BATOR-676539 format. One record per atom (N, C-alpha, C, CB): residue number from 1; x, y, z; atom name; residue in one letter. Coordinates in pm, 1 decimal. Glycine has a CB too. Example, Ala and Ser with C-alpha at 12.3 -4.5 7.8 and 13.67 -1.06 7.14 Angstrom:
# residues 2
+-----+----------+----------+----------+-------+--------+
| num |        X |        Y |        Z | atome | residu |
+-----+----------+----------+----------+-------+--------+
|   1 |   1319.0 |   -569.0 |    780.0 |     N |      A |
|   1 |   1230.0 |   -450.0 |    780.0 |    CA |      A |
|   1 |   1320.0 |   -330.0 |    780.0 |     C |      A |
|   1 |   1130.8 |   -447.3 |    904.6 |    CB |      A |
|   2 |   1285.0 |   -225.0 |    708.0 |     N |      S |
|   2 |   1367.0 |   -106.0 |    714.0 |    CA |      S |
|   2 |   1290.0 |      3.0 |    787.0 |     C |      S |
|   2 |   1408.4 |    -59.8 |    572.5 |    CB |      S |
+-----+----------+----------+----------+-------+--------+
***
This chain:
# residues 87
+-----+----------+----------+----------+-------+--------+
| num |        X |        Y |        Z | atome | residu |
+-----+----------+----------+----------+-------+--------+
|   1 |   6879.2 |   7007.2 |   -742.5 |     N |      M |
|   1 |   6808.9 |   6915.0 |   -846.4 |    CA |      M |
|   1 |   6882.3 |   6916.2 |   -939.3 |     C |      M |
|   1 |   6678.6 |   6944.5 |   -894.0 |    CB |      M |
|   2 |   6957.1 |   6987.3 |  -1081.5 |     N |      Y |
|   2 |   7042.5 |   6945.3 |  -1142.4 |    CA |      Y |
|   2 |   7149.6 |   6766.4 |  -1083.5 |     C |      Y |
|   2 |   7111.0 |   7085.5 |  -1146.2 |    CB |      Y |
|   3 |   7155.3 |   6781.4 |  -1045.8 |     N |      R |
|   3 |   7251.8 |   6730.6 |  -1012.4 |    CA |      R |
|   3 |   7199.4 |   6565.0 |  -1036.9 |     C |      R |
|   3 |   7295.5 |   6787.8 |   -871.5 |    CB |      R |
|   4 |   7046.7 |   6518.8 |   -984.0 |     N |      I |
|   4 |   6987.3 |   6458.7 |   -951.5 |    CA |      I |
|   4 |   6925.2 |   6423.0 |  -1082.5 |     C |      I |
|   4 |   6934.4 |   6501.0 |   -852.9 |    CB |      I |
|   5 |   6878.9 |   6463.7 |  -1225.5 |     N |      T |
|   5 |   6872.0 |   6505.8 |  -1340.8 |    CA |      T |
|   5 |   6923.7 |   6398.0 |  -1463.8 |     C |      T |
|   5 |   6942.8 |   6627.6 |  -1331.5 |    CB |      T |
|   6 |   7072.0 |   6474.1 |  -1448.2 |     N |      F |
|   6 |   7247.8 |   6386.7 |  -1443.4 |    CA |      F |
|   6 |   7159.8 |   6237.3 |  -1476.8 |     C |      F |
|   6 |   7374.0 |   6386.1 |  -1224.6 |    CB |      F |
|   7 |   7188.5 |   6213.0 |  -1308.8 |     N |      I |
|   7 |   7230.2 |   6087.7 |  -1285.4 |    CA |      I |
|   7 |   7080.3 |   6044.1 |  -1307.8 |     C |      I |
|   7 |   7312.5 |   6055.2 |  -1140.0 |    CB |      I |
|   8 |   7010.0 |   6101.1 |  -1359.1 |     N |      L |
|   8 |   6891.1 |   6017.1 |  -1383.3 |    CA |      L |
|   8 |   6887.0 |   6007.6 |  -1546.4 |     C |      L |
|   8 |   6747.3 |   6086.9 |  -1313.4 |    CB |      L |
|   9 |   6945.4 |   6082.4 |  -1568.4 |     N |      I |
|   9 |   6974.8 |   6079.0 |  -1756.3 |    CA |      I |
|   9 |   7075.1 |   5955.2 |  -1786.0 |     C |      I |
|   9 |   7072.2 |   6248.8 |  -1827.8 |    CB |      I |
|  10 |   7170.3 |   5998.6 |  -1670.9 |     N |      A |
|  10 |   7292.7 |   5890.8 |  -1670.4 |    CA |      A |
|  10 |   7251.6 |   5765.9 |  -1695.2 |     C |      A |
|  10 |   7368.4 |   5879.5 |  -1541.8 |    CB |      A |
|  11 |   7159.5 |   5666.2 |  -1599.1 |     N |      L |
|  11 |   7118.6 |   5584.4 |  -1500.6 |    CA |      L |
|  11 |   7028.5 |   5534.2 |  -1646.7 |     C |      L |
|  11 |   7045.7 |   5651.5 |  -1334.4 |    CB |      L |
|  12 |   6944.8 |   5623.7 |  -1776.2 |     N |      I |
|  12 |   6841.3 |   5572.1 |  -1902.4 |    CA |      I |
|  12 |   6917.3 |   5572.3 |  -1968.9 |     C |      I |
|  12 |   6721.3 |   5638.8 |  -1961.0 |    CB |      I |
|  13 |   7049.0 |   5633.0 |  -2041.7 |     N |      I |
|  13 |   7094.9 |   5645.0 |  -2179.2 |    CA |      I |
|  13 |   7219.8 |   5564.0 |  -2187.5 |     C |      I |
|  13 |   7118.9 |   5793.5 |  -2222.5 |    CB |      I |
|  14 |   7302.4 |   5546.5 |  -2039.1 |     N |      I |
|  14 |   7407.4 |   5444.7 |  -2082.3 |    CA |      I |
|  14 |   7365.6 |   5336.6 |  -2103.9 |     C |      I |
|  14 |   7504.0 |   5421.5 |  -2004.2 |    CB |      I |
|  15 |   7266.6 |   5320.0 |  -2035.2 |     N |      P |
|  15 |   7235.0 |   5124.7 |  -2081.8 |    CA |      P |
|  15 |   7127.4 |   5136.3 |  -2212.1 |     C |      P |
|  15 |   7123.8 |   5002.3 |  -1913.4 |    CB |      P |
|  16 |   7071.0 |   5224.7 |  -2183.1 |     N |      L |
|  16 |   7005.7 |   5261.9 |  -2373.6 |    CA |      L |
|  16 |   7109.5 |   5206.2 |  -2506.8 |     C |      L |
|  16 |   7003.2 |   5479.2 |  -2408.6 |    CB |      L |
|  17 |   7247.9 |   5259.4 |  -2455.0 |     N |      S |
|  17 |   7307.0 |   5273.8 |  -2564.4 |    CA |      S |
|  17 |   7364.4 |   5135.3 |  -2534.7 |     C |      S |
|  17 |   7395.4 |   5403.6 |  -2590.2 |    CB |      S |
|  18 |   7432.7 |   5108.4 |  -2435.6 |     N |      L |
|  18 |   7481.9 |   4936.4 |  -2446.7 |    CA |      L |
|  18 |   7388.0 |   4840.4 |  -2499.2 |     C |      L |
|  18 |   7514.2 |   4869.4 |  -2303.1 |    CB |      L |
|  19 |   7280.4 |   4857.4 |  -2457.4 |     N |      F |
|  19 |   7235.2 |   4765.3 |  -2554.8 |    CA |      F |
|  19 |   7199.3 |   4747.1 |  -2675.9 |     C |      F |
|  19 |   7174.4 |   4734.3 |  -2530.3 |    CB |      F |
|  20 |   7174.2 |   4888.0 |  -2720.6 |     N |      Y |
|  20 |   7222.8 |   4912.1 |  -2910.1 |    CA |      Y |
|  20 |   7329.4 |   4911.6 |  -2964.2 |     C |      Y |
|  20 |   7201.0 |   5028.4 |  -2973.4 |    CB |      Y |
|  21 |   7439.8 |   4910.1 |  -2822.7 |     N |      I |
|  21 |   7615.6 |   4849.7 |  -2929.9 |    CA |      I |
|  21 |   7588.0 |   4693.5 |  -2911.3 |     C |      I |
|  21 |   7834.6 |   4901.6 |  -2831.1 |    CB |      I |
|  22 |   7516.9 |   4629.4 |  -2808.2 |     N |      E |
|  22 |   7504.5 |   4552.2 |  -2803.6 |    CA |      E |
|  22 |   7442.2 |   4457.4 |  -2884.7 |     C |      E |
|  22 |   7492.1 |   4567.2 |  -2736.1 |    CB |      E |
|  23 |   7325.4 |   4554.9 |  -2943.3 |     N |      Y |
|  23 |   7298.6 |   4440.1 |  -3053.1 |    CA |      Y |
|  23 |   7338.9 |   4450.6 |  -3210.9 |     C |      Y |
|  23 |   7149.3 |   4419.6 |  -3055.4 |    CB |      Y |
|  24 |   7375.9 |   4569.2 |  -3245.4 |     N |      R |
|  24 |   7479.5 |   4598.4 |  -3347.6 |    CA |      R |
|  24 |   7557.1 |   4512.0 |  -3341.5 |     C |      R |
|  24 |   7546.7 |   4711.6 |  -3343.7 |    CB |      R |
|  25 |   7675.9 |   4467.2 |  -3272.7 |     N |      L |
|  25 |   7758.3 |   4366.3 |  -3228.6 |    CA |      L |
|  25 |   7723.6 |   4258.6 |  -3248.1 |     C |      L |
|  25 |   7784.6 |   4366.8 |  -3120.9 |    CB |      L |
|  26 |   7677.8 |   4214.5 |  -3216.1 |     N |      A |
|  26 |   7545.0 |   4058.2 |  -3202.1 |    CA |      A |
|  26 |   7533.9 |   4041.2 |  -3341.6 |     C |      A |
|  26 |   7347.2 |   4087.5 |  -3121.7 |    CB |      A |
|  27 |   7450.6 |   4096.8 |  -3417.2 |     N |      K |
|  27 |   7409.2 |   4143.1 |  -3534.2 |    CA |      K |
|  27 |   7489.6 |   4117.5 |  -3639.0 |     C |      K |
|  27 |   7388.0 |   4263.3 |  -3528.5 |    CB |      K |
|  28 |   7624.4 |   4131.6 |  -3647.2 |     N |      E |
|  28 |   7703.7 |   4169.0 |  -3715.5 |    CA |      E |
|  28 |   7794.5 |   4044.0 |  -3690.3 |     C |      E |
|  28 |   7743.9 |   4305.6 |  -3690.3 |    CB |      E |
|  29 |   7803.9 |   3979.6 |  -3593.4 |     N |      Q |
|  29 |   7871.3 |   3817.9 |  -3488.0 |    CA |      Q |
|  29 |   7986.5 |   3925.3 |  -3490.9 |     C |      Q |
|  29 |   7910.7 |   3596.0 |  -3577.4 |    CB |      Q |
|  30 |   8011.3 |   3977.1 |  -3424.4 |     N |      S |
|  30 |   8136.9 |   4081.5 |  -3351.4 |    CA |      S |
|  30 |   8163.2 |   3930.9 |  -3231.9 |     C |      S |
|  30 |   8057.3 |   4298.4 |  -3248.3 |    CB |      S |
|  31 |   8338.3 |   3893.4 |  -3220.2 |     N |      K |
|  31 |   8358.5 |   3863.4 |  -3145.3 |    CA |      K |
|  31 |   8334.0 |   3902.4 |  -2996.2 |     C |      K |
|  31 |   8426.3 |   3853.4 |  -3183.7 |    CB |      K |
|  32 |   8334.3 |   4028.6 |  -3034.4 |     N |      F |
|  32 |   8331.1 |   4222.7 |  -2911.3 |    CA |      F |
|  32 |   8170.7 |   4141.5 |  -2853.9 |     C |      F |
|  32 |   8292.7 |   4490.8 |  -3055.5 |    CB |      F |
|  33 |   8062.8 |   4060.5 |  -2893.7 |     N |      A |
|  33 |   8031.0 |   4090.3 |  -2893.8 |    CA |      A |
|  33 |   7984.6 |   4020.6 |  -2685.2 |     C |      A |
|  33 |   8001.8 |   4106.2 |  -3027.6 |    CB |      A |
|  34 |   8069.0 |   3916.7 |  -2721.5 |     N |      I |
|  34 |   8001.9 |   3801.8 |  -2563.9 |    CA |      I |
|  34 |   8169.8 |   3914.2 |  -2516.1 |     C |      I |
|  34 |   8008.1 |   3503.1 |  -2568.7 |    CB |      I |
|  35 |   8235.9 |   3958.4 |  -2569.8 |     N |      V |
|  35 |   8371.9 |   4087.2 |  -2487.4 |    CA |      V |
|  35 |   8245.6 |   4182.5 |  -2387.2 |     C |      V |
|  35 |   8488.1 |   4249.0 |  -2665.1 |    CB |      V |
|  36 |   8194.1 |   4244.9 |  -2420.8 |     N |      L |
|  36 |   8171.7 |   4398.4 |  -2392.0 |    CA |      L |
|  36 |   8009.4 |   4330.8 |  -2264.9 |     C |      L |
|  36 |   8121.7 |   4532.8 |  -2598.5 |    CB |      L |
|  37 |   7979.6 |   4231.7 |  -2259.6 |     N |      P |
|  37 |   7894.8 |   4267.3 |  -2179.5 |    CA |      P |
|  37 |   7925.2 |   4194.2 |  -2068.6 |     C |      P |
|  37 |   7773.0 |   4258.2 |  -2223.9 |    CB |      P |
|  38 |   8095.7 |   4146.8 |  -2053.1 |     N |      V |
|  38 |   8170.6 |   4120.0 |  -1958.7 |    CA |      V |
|  38 |   8281.3 |   4236.9 |  -1868.3 |     C |      V |
|  38 |   8231.8 |   4020.1 |  -2022.3 |    CB |      V |
|  39 |   8295.5 |   4247.4 |  -1979.1 |     N |      I |
|  39 |   8357.1 |   4402.9 |  -1864.6 |    CA |      I |
|  39 |   8208.6 |   4512.7 |  -1781.6 |     C |      I |
|  39 |   8470.6 |   4560.7 |  -2018.4 |    CB |      I |
|  40 |   8126.0 |   4518.3 |  -1870.0 |     N |      V |
|  40 |   8022.8 |   4564.6 |  -1839.0 |    CA |      V |
|  40 |   8026.8 |   4517.9 |  -1654.4 |     C |      V |
|  40 |   7903.8 |   4504.4 |  -1948.3 |    CB |      V |
|  41 |   8007.7 |   4360.1 |  -1681.8 |     N |      L |
|  41 |   7985.5 |   4258.6 |  -1525.5 |    CA |      L |
|  41 |   8046.5 |   4308.8 |  -1451.8 |     C |      L |
|  41 |   8029.3 |   4108.8 |  -1506.1 |    CB |      L |
|  42 |   8215.9 |   4343.8 |  -1547.6 |     N |      C |
|  42 |   8342.5 |   4316.0 |  -1457.8 |    CA |      C |
|  42 |   8316.9 |   4527.1 |  -1412.7 |     C |      C |
|  42 |   8546.0 |   4232.7 |  -1582.9 |    CB |      C |
|  43 |   8211.0 |   4624.0 |  -1392.5 |     N |      F |
|  43 |   8220.7 |   4755.6 |  -1316.9 |    CA |      F |
|  43 |   8073.8 |   4692.2 |  -1256.1 |     C |      F |
|  43 |   8231.1 |   4932.8 |  -1415.9 |    CB |      F |
|  44 |   7997.8 |   4598.1 |  -1285.8 |     N |      A |
|  44 |   7923.8 |   4557.1 |  -1110.2 |    CA |      A |
|  44 |   8003.3 |   4599.7 |   -977.0 |     C |      A |
|  44 |   7914.2 |   4372.1 |  -1083.1 |    CB |      A |
|  45 |   8128.1 |   4513.6 |   -971.1 |     N |      V |
|  45 |   8153.9 |   4554.8 |   -923.5 |    CA |      V |
|  45 |   8181.9 |   4724.7 |   -763.6 |     C |      V |
|  45 |   8162.2 |   4502.7 |  -1001.8 |    CB |      V |
|  46 |   8153.6 |   4812.6 |   -849.7 |     N |      I |
|  46 |   8170.3 |   4956.6 |   -838.7 |    CA |      I |
|  46 |   8003.0 |   4992.0 |   -790.5 |     C |      I |
|  46 |   8232.1 |   5034.7 |  -1002.4 |    CB |      I |
|  47 |   7941.5 |   4966.4 |   -926.7 |     N |      I |
|  47 |   7811.4 |   4983.3 |   -912.0 |    CA |      I |
|  47 |   7714.6 |   4835.9 |   -882.3 |     C |      I |
|  47 |   7774.3 |   5058.4 |  -1041.2 |    CB |      I |
|  48 |   7626.7 |   4784.8 |   -856.0 |     N |      P |
|  48 |   7588.0 |   4693.4 |   -879.4 |    CA |      P |
|  48 |   7435.8 |   4716.2 |   -994.6 |     C |      P |
|  48 |   7583.9 |   4634.2 |   -744.2 |    CB |      P |
|  49 |   7403.2 |   4854.0 |   -998.4 |     N |      F |
|  49 |   7333.1 |   4901.5 |  -1087.5 |    CA |      F |
|  49 |   7381.8 |   4802.9 |  -1254.7 |     C |      F |
|  49 |   7364.3 |   5075.3 |  -1074.6 |    CB |      F |
|  50 |   7462.7 |   4814.0 |  -1234.7 |     N |      V |
|  50 |   7555.2 |   4771.5 |  -1395.9 |    CA |      V |
|  50 |   7567.2 |   4565.5 |  -1453.7 |     C |      V |
|  50 |   7780.4 |   4838.8 |  -1348.2 |    CB |      V |
|  51 |   7487.4 |   4542.3 |  -1306.5 |     N |      A |
|  51 |   7492.2 |   4393.9 |  -1326.7 |    CA |      A |
|  51 |   7405.3 |   4275.8 |  -1396.4 |     C |      A |
|  51 |   7495.7 |   4361.3 |  -1222.0 |    CB |      A |
|  52 |   7252.3 |   4414.1 |  -1386.8 |     N |      L |
|  52 |   7097.1 |   4403.7 |  -1408.9 |    CA |      L |
|  52 |   7175.0 |   4470.0 |  -1580.5 |     C |      L |
|  52 |   6947.9 |   4527.1 |  -1273.4 |    CB |      L |
|  53 |   7195.2 |   4530.0 |  -1584.8 |     N |      T |
|  53 |   7245.7 |   4590.8 |  -1724.3 |    CA |      T |
|  53 |   7308.0 |   4508.0 |  -1867.1 |     C |      T |
|  53 |   7358.5 |   4678.7 |  -1679.8 |    CB |      T |
|  54 |   7405.6 |   4450.4 |  -1675.7 |     N |      S |
|  54 |   7504.8 |   4315.2 |  -1826.6 |    CA |      S |
|  54 |   7492.1 |   4198.4 |  -1793.0 |     C |      S |
|  54 |   7697.1 |   4309.9 |  -1853.1 |    CB |      S |
|  55 |   7339.6 |   4146.8 |  -1787.5 |     N |      I |
|  55 |   7248.2 |   4067.5 |  -1750.2 |    CA |      I |
|  55 |   7151.8 |   4038.3 |  -1887.1 |     C |      I |
|  55 |   7178.9 |   4132.1 |  -1625.9 |    CB |      I |
|  56 |   7121.3 |   4207.2 |  -1872.5 |     N |      I |
|  56 |   7035.8 |   4197.2 |  -2057.9 |    CA |      I |
|  56 |   7105.3 |   4207.8 |  -2163.9 |     C |      I |
|  56 |   6931.9 |   4313.7 |  -2104.7 |    CB |      I |
|  57 |   7222.0 |   4204.3 |  -2122.3 |     N |      M |
|  57 |   7368.2 |   4223.4 |  -2230.2 |    CA |      M |
|  57 |   7305.2 |   4108.1 |  -2294.7 |     C |      M |
|  57 |   7564.9 |   4202.0 |  -2165.4 |    CB |      M |
|  58 |   7356.7 |   3972.1 |  -2209.5 |     N |      F |
|  58 |   7405.3 |   3863.0 |  -2234.8 |    CA |      F |
|  58 |   7232.1 |   3796.2 |  -2339.9 |     C |      F |
|  58 |   7469.6 |   3781.8 |  -2063.4 |    CB |      F |
|  59 |   7190.5 |   3881.4 |  -2265.3 |     N |      V |
|  59 |   7039.4 |   3787.5 |  -2276.7 |    CA |      V |
|  59 |   7026.4 |   3883.5 |  -2413.0 |     C |      V |
|  59 |   6879.7 |   3801.5 |  -2118.0 |    CB |      V |
|  60 |   7067.3 |   3991.2 |  -2499.7 |     N |      I |
|  60 |   6999.6 |   4017.9 |  -2665.0 |    CA |      I |
|  60 |   7137.1 |   3919.5 |  -2716.7 |     C |      I |
|  60 |   6989.5 |   4239.0 |  -2748.4 |    CB |      I |
|  61 |   7237.8 |   3911.8 |  -2716.4 |     N |      Y |
|  61 |   7361.1 |   3850.2 |  -2847.0 |    CA |      Y |
|  61 |   7268.0 |   3712.4 |  -2773.2 |     C |      Y |
|  61 |   7612.7 |   3871.8 |  -2828.7 |    CB |      Y |
|  62 |   7250.3 |   3642.5 |  -2672.1 |     N |      F |
|  62 |   7208.5 |   3497.6 |  -2713.2 |    CA |      F |
|  62 |   7080.8 |   3466.8 |  -2794.0 |     C |      F |
|  62 |   7192.9 |   3421.0 |  -2592.5 |    CB |      F |
|  63 |   6990.0 |   3603.3 |  -2763.1 |     N |      V |
|  63 |   6830.7 |   3636.2 |  -2864.6 |    CA |      V |
|  63 |   6918.1 |   3626.0 |  -3000.0 |     C |      V |
|  63 |   6725.0 |   3837.8 |  -2841.8 |    CB |      V |
|  64 |   6977.7 |   3731.9 |  -3052.0 |     N |      V |
|  64 |   7045.3 |   3799.8 |  -3123.0 |    CA |      V |
|  64 |   7074.5 |   3592.5 |  -3195.0 |     C |      V |
|  64 |   7182.0 |   3934.1 |  -3031.2 |    CB |      V |
|  65 |   7166.9 |   3559.5 |  -3156.5 |     N |      K |
|  65 |   7247.3 |   3440.3 |  -3172.1 |    CA |      K |
|  65 |   7193.4 |   3321.6 |  -3197.8 |     C |      K |
|  65 |   7315.1 |   3419.8 |  -3073.9 |    CB |      K |
|  66 |   7032.9 |   3330.3 |  -3181.1 |     N |      Y |
|  66 |   6927.7 |   3197.8 |  -3159.5 |    CA |      Y |
|  66 |   6897.0 |   3235.5 |  -3290.6 |     C |      Y |
|  66 |   6788.1 |   3186.5 |  -3029.6 |    CB |      Y |
|  67 |   6821.2 |   3397.2 |  -3316.5 |     N |      L |
|  67 |   6748.2 |   3369.2 |  -3414.2 |    CA |      L |
|  67 |   6809.1 |   3393.1 |  -3561.4 |     C |      L |
|  67 |   6636.1 |   3437.8 |  -3389.9 |    CB |      L |
|  68 |   6904.2 |   3455.3 |  -3515.3 |     N |      E |
|  68 |   7015.6 |   3466.4 |  -3693.2 |    CA |      E |
|  68 |   7057.2 |   3242.1 |  -3764.3 |     C |      E |
|  68 |   7293.6 |   3591.0 |  -3607.6 |    CB |      E |
|  69 |   7056.2 |   3162.1 |  -3605.9 |     N |      K |
|  69 |   7019.4 |   3069.3 |  -3687.6 |    CA |      K |
|  69 |   6914.9 |   2984.8 |  -3703.4 |     C |      K |
|  69 |   7086.6 |   3016.0 |  -3687.1 |    CB |      K |
|  70 |   6836.2 |   3009.0 |  -3635.8 |     N |      E |
|  70 |   6619.6 |   2932.6 |  -3713.4 |    CA |      E |
|  70 |   6672.0 |   3052.1 |  -3842.6 |     C |      E |
|  70 |   6356.6 |   3011.3 |  -3560.2 |    CB |      E |
|  71 |   6741.1 |   3209.9 |  -3872.7 |     N |      K |
|  71 |   6740.9 |   3213.5 |  -4020.9 |    CA |      K |
|  71 |   6777.0 |   3171.7 |  -4080.6 |     C |      K |
|  71 |   6758.7 |   3269.4 |  -4072.1 |    CB |      K |
|  72 |   6925.3 |   3131.9 |  -4037.4 |     N |      Q |
|  72 |   6984.0 |   3039.7 |  -4141.9 |    CA |      Q |
|  72 |   6939.2 |   2901.1 |  -4170.5 |     C |      Q |
|  72 |   7110.6 |   3025.2 |  -4114.5 |    CB |      Q |
|  73 |   6893.6 |   2820.6 |  -4127.3 |     N |      E |
|  73 |   6817.9 |   2680.7 |  -4103.5 |    CA |      E |
|  73 |   6718.7 |   2727.1 |  -4226.7 |     C |      E |
|  73 |   6734.7 |   2644.2 |  -3922.0 |    CB |      E |
|  74 |   6632.1 |   2755.4 |  -4173.1 |     N |      K |
|  74 |   6551.6 |   2849.9 |  -4261.2 |    CA |      K |
|  74 |   6587.9 |   2885.2 |  -4424.8 |     C |      K |
|  74 |   6558.1 |   2979.8 |  -4186.1 |    CB |      K |
|  75 |   6720.1 |   2945.7 |  -4462.2 |     N |      L |
|  75 |   6746.3 |   2916.2 |  -4551.7 |    CA |      L |
|  75 |   6815.1 |   2819.5 |  -4664.9 |     C |      L |
|  75 |   6755.0 |   2970.3 |  -4538.5 |    CB |      L |
|  76 |   6857.2 |   2789.0 |  -4526.6 |     N |      S |
|  76 |   6916.2 |   2598.2 |  -4589.8 |    CA |      S |
|  76 |   6804.9 |   2559.5 |  -4616.9 |     C |      S |
|  76 |   6994.0 |   2460.4 |  -4474.0 |    CB |      S |
|  77 |   6702.1 |   2516.8 |  -4548.4 |     N |      E |
|  77 |   6578.0 |   2426.5 |  -4600.4 |    CA |      E |
|  77 |   6587.0 |   2513.6 |  -4723.5 |     C |      E |
|  77 |   6411.3 |   2419.8 |  -4505.1 |    CB |      E |
|  78 |   6578.0 |   2594.9 |  -4780.6 |     N |      I |
|  78 |   6464.3 |   2625.4 |  -4920.0 |    CA |      I |
|  78 |   6571.6 |   2580.6 |  -4992.3 |     C |      I |
|  78 |   6391.0 |   2802.2 |  -4970.6 |    CB |      I |
|  79 |   6725.9 |   2649.8 |  -4960.0 |     N |      E |
|  79 |   6810.4 |   2602.4 |  -5080.8 |    CA |      E |
|  79 |   6816.7 |   2405.8 |  -5097.6 |     C |      E |
|  79 |   6988.7 |   2677.9 |  -5045.3 |    CB |      E |
|  80 |   6822.5 |   2369.7 |  -5032.0 |     N |      K |
|  80 |   6773.0 |   2208.1 |  -5059.7 |    CA |      K |
|  80 |   6625.4 |   2217.1 |  -5161.7 |     C |      K |
|  80 |   6727.1 |   2117.0 |  -4878.6 |    CB |      K |
|  81 |   6481.5 |   2276.6 |  -5072.3 |     N |      M |
|  81 |   6440.1 |   2271.8 |  -5152.5 |    CA |      M |
|  81 |   6474.2 |   2287.6 |  -5317.2 |     C |      M |
|  81 |   6386.1 |   2316.1 |  -5106.0 |    CB |      M |
|  82 |   6480.0 |   2366.5 |  -5329.8 |     N |      N |
|  82 |   6530.7 |   2477.0 |  -5518.6 |    CA |      N |
|  82 |   6653.1 |   2344.8 |  -5504.9 |     C |      N |
|  82 |   6630.0 |   2750.1 |  -5515.4 |    CB |      N |
|  83 |   6729.0 |   2303.3 |  -5514.8 |     N |      I |
|  83 |   6854.5 |   2164.2 |  -5585.9 |    CA |      I |
|  83 |   6715.6 |   2028.7 |  -5573.6 |     C |      I |
|  83 |   7067.0 |   2109.8 |  -5421.1 |    CB |      I |
|  84 |   6690.2 |   2033.5 |  -5524.5 |     N |      Q |
|  84 |   6487.6 |   1872.4 |  -5531.8 |    CA |      Q |
|  84 |   6483.7 |   1945.7 |  -5628.1 |     C |      Q |
|  84 |   6281.1 |   1854.7 |  -5393.7 |    CB |      Q |
|  85 |   6446.0 |   2068.2 |  -5668.1 |     N |      D |
|  85 |   6341.5 |   2109.3 |  -5795.1 |    CA |      D |
|  85 |   6464.6 |   2099.8 |  -5897.6 |     C |      D |
|  85 |   6247.3 |   2291.3 |  -5788.2 |    CB |      D |
|  86 |   6567.3 |   2159.9 |  -5922.1 |     N |      L |
|  86 |   6652.1 |   2143.5 |  -6078.6 |    CA |      L |
|  86 |   6645.7 |   2014.9 |  -6075.0 |     C |      L |
|  86 |   6821.4 |   2199.7 |  -6105.4 |    CB |      L |
|  87 |   6650.2 |   1891.0 |  -5969.1 |     N |      E |
|  87 |   6702.0 |   1774.4 |  -6072.2 |    CA |      E |
|  87 |   6570.1 |   1744.6 |  -6076.9 |     C |      E |
|  87 |   6817.5 |   1643.8 |  -6029.5 |    CB |      E |
+-----+----------+----------+----------+-------+--------+
***
């Protein structure tokens, strides 16, 4: 019984912690943010469930990257408007 509980906890806690780490690395624009899902994907050979975790990590990376790009474009537009107001 304890073995099943341990396995279930591991299947929940490990992916959630990996998702959080991936989010933080992507938010900091670290190069390791793209390496970590690749490393996790390599473990999919041993544990097929991990492939889904890796795919979700790639999605997190690209969504955070897209949102950061949108944020930068919006700030750039505001800066251009501020410069025009000063002229």
